[in-house]
N, C-alpha and C positions, 0 to 999 in steps of 0.2 A: 675343510679339506685343503691340503697344500696345493698351490698352483705352480705349475711349471710353465716357464715362458720361452717362446721361440720367436725368432725374428726371421721373417720371409722377405726377401727382395724379389719382387715379381715384375719383370720387365717385358713390355710389349713393344711393338714396332712404332707406337706413337707416344707412349708414356710409360712411366714406371712408378712403383711406390714401395715403401717399406711398411710392412704389416706386422703387428704384434699378435701372436697367438697365445692363448692361455688355456691349459688343460689340467684338470684336477683329478684325472683318472676316470671320470665319468662324462663330464660336460666339457665342451670346447667352445670358446668364444674368441673373437678377434676384433681388432680395430686398426684403422689406418693411422700411421704416424706421420708419414710424409708422402708427398706426390711430386713428381718431377717430369718435365717433358723429355721425350726422346724423338729426335727427328733426323732425317737424312741431312748430311752435309755435302753439298755439291762443290767440287773444287777441280777446275781445269778439265771438266767433262767426265769426272769420275764421282761416284757417290759412296760416301763413307758413313760409319757410325762414330760419333764422337765418344769413344770409350773413356777418354780422360775426363770429360764432363760427367759421364755416368759414374765414374769413380768418386768424383766430388759429391755427387748426389747420394751415393752409398754411405760416404762418410757422414753426410748430414743426417741420414737415417740412424746411423750408429750414435751420433751425438744426441739426437732427439730421444733415443731410448735411454741413454745414460742419464740425461737430464731428469728423467722420471724415476731414477733410482731403481731401475728394473735389473734383476740378476738373471741373465740369459743362460739357458741350457746350451743353445747352439744357434747358428745362423745358416740359412739355406738360400740358394739363388736359382731361379728359373728364368728362362728367356725364350724367345722365338728360336726356330731351328736354322740349320744349314750354314749360318755365317760363322766366321772364325777370324782370329788374329794370328799374325806371324811372330814367332819368338826366335831371337838369335841364340847362339850357343852360350853366350854369357848371361842370358836371361832378359836381354833388352827387348821391349815390345816395339816391333818395327812398324810404327805408325798406326793409323786408324784402320779398323777392319773394313773391307769393301762390303757394301750393303747389297742384299739380294735383289733389290730393285734397280741396281746398276745395269744398264743395257749391255755391258760387255759380254754377257752370257747369251745374248740373243742368237739363236741358231746353233749354240754350242753342242747340245745333245746330238743333233743330226750330223754335225761334223765329226764328233767323237765316234758315232756308230759307223760312219763311213770310213774313217781313217785309222781307228784304233781297235775298238771291240764292237761287234754287232749288237743292236738293240736287244735281241732275244737273249743274248748271253749276259748282257749287263743285268737284265731283269732276273734271269735265272740265278745269278750270283747274289743279288742284293734284295730282290723282291720289293724294290723301292719305286714309288711313282716317278715317272719321268717328268721332270720340271727343269726349265732352263737354268734355274739358279741353284740346283743342288750342288753341294760342296765339290763333288767330283768335277763338275763342269766349270765351276769357279777356278779350281786349281788348274784344269786343262787350259782355260783361256788365259789365266795369269802367266803360265809358262809360254804360251804362244805370244803373249805381249812382252815377254822378257821383263816381267814385273819385278822391280828391284827388291821389294820385301821378300818375295818368294825366293829369289836367288840367294838372299842372305839368311834365309830361315833355317833353323835347326829343327824346329817343331811348329805345328799349328795347335792352337787351343780354340775349341768351340766357345761360343759366347759366355755360357755360365762358367766354364772352366777358366776362361780368360779373366773374368771378374773375380773369381775366387783366388786366382793366382795374384791378382793385384792386392787382395786383402791379406793373403797368407804367405806369399812367396813360394807356394808349393804348386806343382803342376800335376793335373790328373786329366783323364778323358772319360767323362761320365757316359754310361751306356745309352740311356734313352736319347740324349742329345746327339750322340754319335750316330744313332740309327737313322737320322734324317739325312745323312750325308751322301747316300748312294755309294758308300764304300764298304758298308758293313753287311755281312752275311747273316740273315736272321735265323737261319737254321743252325749254323755252327756258333753263332754269337761271337764271331771274330771278324776282324777286318779282312777284306779281300784285297790285299796289297798288290795283287797281280794287276788290278785295274790301274793303280797308280804307276806301276812299273811300265806297263804297256804304253802309257802316255808320257814316258820319260821323266817321271817324278819319283823321288826316293821314298821307299816305304817307311824309312826312319822318321818321316815327318809326323807320324802318328804315335801317340803314347799307347801303352797297353790299356785295355778297357777297365773301368771301375764301375761297380754296381751302385745303385742308389743306397744311401744309408751308411756311407763310409766317411770317417773323419779325414778331411783333406789336410787340415792343420789348424793352428790357432792364429788369430789376428797377429800381425807383426807388432813388435814392441812399439814402434812409432805410432801405429794406428791405435793400439790399445791406450797409449798415453794421450794422444791428441784428442781422441773422442771421449775418453773417460770411461769407456765400456769394459776395459780389461781384456785379458787374454781369453777371449771366447772362442770355442771351436767352430769352424766352418765345416759343414758336412755336405756330401753330395745328396741332394734330393733327387726326385725325377726332374732332371735339369731342363728337359723340353717342357714348355708350359702346358702343352696338351696332355702330356703324360701325367703331370701333376694334377691337372683338371680331371682327367679320367679316374684317377685314384680317389677323388672326392665325389664321384657320382653316387648318389644315395640309393643305389640299387639293392634289392634284397634277393634277386635271382640273376643268374648269368645270362638269362634270355632277354637281354636289353641291347639297344643301340644307343649311342650317345651322339649329341651334336654340340660341339664346343663352338659357341657362337660369338664371334667378335669381328675384327677386321677380316680375318679368315673364318670360314666355317669348316669344321673338320668333323665329318660323319663316319662312324665306324662301330665296330664291336670289339670285345676283348676275347681273345682266343688263347688256347694253350700252346698252339704251334702256328707257324706262318702259313699263309695260304699262297701257294706258288703254283698256279694253274695257268693254262692257256687263256682262260676266261679273265682271270685277274690281270694278266699281262695285257690283253687286248683292251680291257676297260681301264687300265692304268690306275689300279688300286695299289696302295702301299702297305708294307709291313714294317711297323716301327716298334721300338722297344717299350715295354711297360714294366711295372714293378713286379717282383717275385717271378721273373722269367716269363711273364706273359707277353703276348704280341698284341699290338693295337693295329688291327686290320681296318684300314680307313681310306678315305679319299678327301683330298683338299678341295674345298669349294670356295670360290671367291665370295666373301660374305659382305659385311657392312662397309667394306672398302668403297663399293659403289656409292653408298649414301654419304660416307665421309667426304668423298671427293666432290660430290654435288654440293654438300653443305659449305665446303670451302669456297666454291664459286659463288654461292648465294650470299655468304658473309661478305665476300669481297665486293659484291654489288650492293651491299647495305641491307641485305635481308637476312637477319640473324635469328634462326629458329632454335628454341630449346628442344630437347628430346620429346617431352610431352606434346609440344606444338607439332612436331613431326608426325607423331602417331595420330593426333587428332586430324591433321591434314589428310592423312591416308584414309581415315575412317570416312571423312566427309567427301572425299573424291569419288567414291563409288567404285564399282568393279572396273578394273583397268581394261582398256581396249587394246592393249599391247603388252607383250612380255618379251624378255630377252634371255639369252643364256648367260648367267653371270660369269661363266668361265670362258666366254668369247675372248680370244687374245686381244681384240681391239679395245677391251675394257681393262686391260692390265695396268696401264699407266698413261692414259691419253692426256693431251694438253687440256681438253675440256671433256669431262665425263658426260655432261648433258648433251653436248654435240655428238659424242660417240654413241650414246643410246639412241638419239634421234636418227642418226645415220643408219643404224642397224634396223630400226623400225621401218624406215623408208625403204630400205633394200628388201625387207621381207614382206612389204605390202601392208604393213600395219599402220594404225594411226599413230602419229607422233604426239607424245604428251604435250599439252598446251599450257601447263602451269606447273609450279613447283610441287603442288599437291599431287598432280597426276604423275610426276616423275617418282615421287615417294611411293605411291600406290603401285606403279609399275615395278619398282625395285622389290617391294615386299612380295608381291604375287610371283615375280620371277624367282625369288629365292625359295618360296614354298614349292613351286613346281620343280625346281632343281633338286630340292631335298627329296621329293617323292621319287624322282627318277633315279637318284643315287641309292636310295633305300631299296628300291626294287632290284637294282643291280646287286647290291650287297646281299640281299636275302637269297638270291640265286646262287651264291658262291659259298655259303656257310652251311653247317650241318644241323643247325637248330633254328626253330622259329623265333622271330623277334616279336615280343609281346608288347613292348612300349618303347618310346623314344624319350630319353632324358636330355633335356636342353640345359646346358650349363654355360657359364660365362655371362658377359654383359648383355648379350642378346636374349637371355632368358627373361629379362624384365620387360620385353616387348610383347605384351599380351595379345595384341592384334596379329603379329606375325606368328606367335605360337598357335593361335586359333586357325590361321590360314594353313599352317603346317599340319595340324591335326586333321583338318578337312582334306588336305591333299593326300596324306599318307593313309588315312583311314584307321589310325591307331591312337591310343591315348598319348598325349605329350605331357610329360612331367617337367615343370620348369623350376630350376633352381638347384643349388645355390648359384647366385650370380658371381660370387667370389671363389668359385671352385678351385682355381689355380693356386691362390694363396693358401686356401684351406689345405689342399693336398700337399703343398710345400711344408706347412707347419706340422701336419700330422705324420708326414714321412720322417720329419725330425724326431717326433715323439716315438715313432717306431724304432728309429736308430738308437734312441735313448732307453729302449726296452719298456716303454710305457704302454705300447700298443702291440698286439700280437701279429696281426696280418691285415691285408687290404680289406677283407670283409668286415673286420672290427672297425676299421677306419670308416667304412661306408655306413655302418650302423650308427657310429658316433655322429656323422654328418647328418643322417636322417633324423636323429633325435635332437640335434642342436640348431637346425635351420629350417625355416618354413619353406614349403614347396606348394606349387599350385598345379593342378591337373586340368588339362584341356581335353575334353572328349570330342571326337568328330561330330560335327553338327549333322543331324538327320539320322544318326545311328541309335 
């Protein structure tokens, strides 16, 4: 059977990679071509993404694909949400994009609600979880700071669209990525430009919305020649990485919840319409765009960020643990004597994650972890408890019962945490695929090429192409 090839660029907040997907109409397979770092750049007290370095990494991925003589159908790009770059009227990229962990947005929502539009009205219009770094508040603070790139900007481009612009010279605004901005109305599926205008920002900063599955353009002549890959089309996939991951959930029934587990954990359900209630407002749940007009009703939870930051400290101190080492340490540590709320603001970006966890434990009268293993166990049990709490909240706001939790992303490979989660929520946990985001990226391209009918066919293909493991609650 003929194989069709798709190239996915999948970028996270700490690393990115180029992944080659192959689909013969029945079976799907994939392999990684290149991997590259992605890290914050601190300069004069501001934090940026080195988008020009990322562009070089994307070129390397294109060259690696061309070197293998592969004829691509298309290319797709997915990234994290909310961040964007400024574009001048002549098309110039106005420097590196500010990063969502830049503290310039600390306290910005409260200031916006006090001085511009009240919190309740912002949520009514956007249905978006209130977080300091949402695009709306980044723009608000950039204007307050008289930030030069904003003053010179004609448009903004969210990260996947910025990278596709660098590859093609064409500008679009993909729907799922834009839905993380707190500027988009999930009911009308249009931008609420009144929020920008109320803050003294021009509505013209935003391009019209483009759905997933649309051709942006082909690679520029220079890129096609330099990389040897030719004039390959770049298409809009579900540009927000979680939207791509949810597309690849191997569910057979709509009565599922998902947990996209990585640096962030994102827990939610897929619905036909947004959930805009007093309860969802008070519990700060978000409505983000999915494929085929669906809504991802979910909550962002701080995930493996806690562990990643601890590991950095330990590595710096000469204690370098592999991921299997980490899991074994947690197993051997025994039940934790303390837990924390992973979403405690003090854990967002502390100078020392272990010191921050210790301080919270002391303040709450709990035992402070005494070893690296006890810190790991504390983090795992804290995450499982948080997943239980959020799933209970979620179940109370939707119209159907949740029958199982699908864990996708890198965290799906953590069998110990999956079992902790199944025990905590009292439901089966289906783990895998770990590469859901890249899979969803590639299969969205296959859908755009007319090779796949809809999202449920994509999910069937995923279920038949990748192994999964089910964790039943212990004692049930």
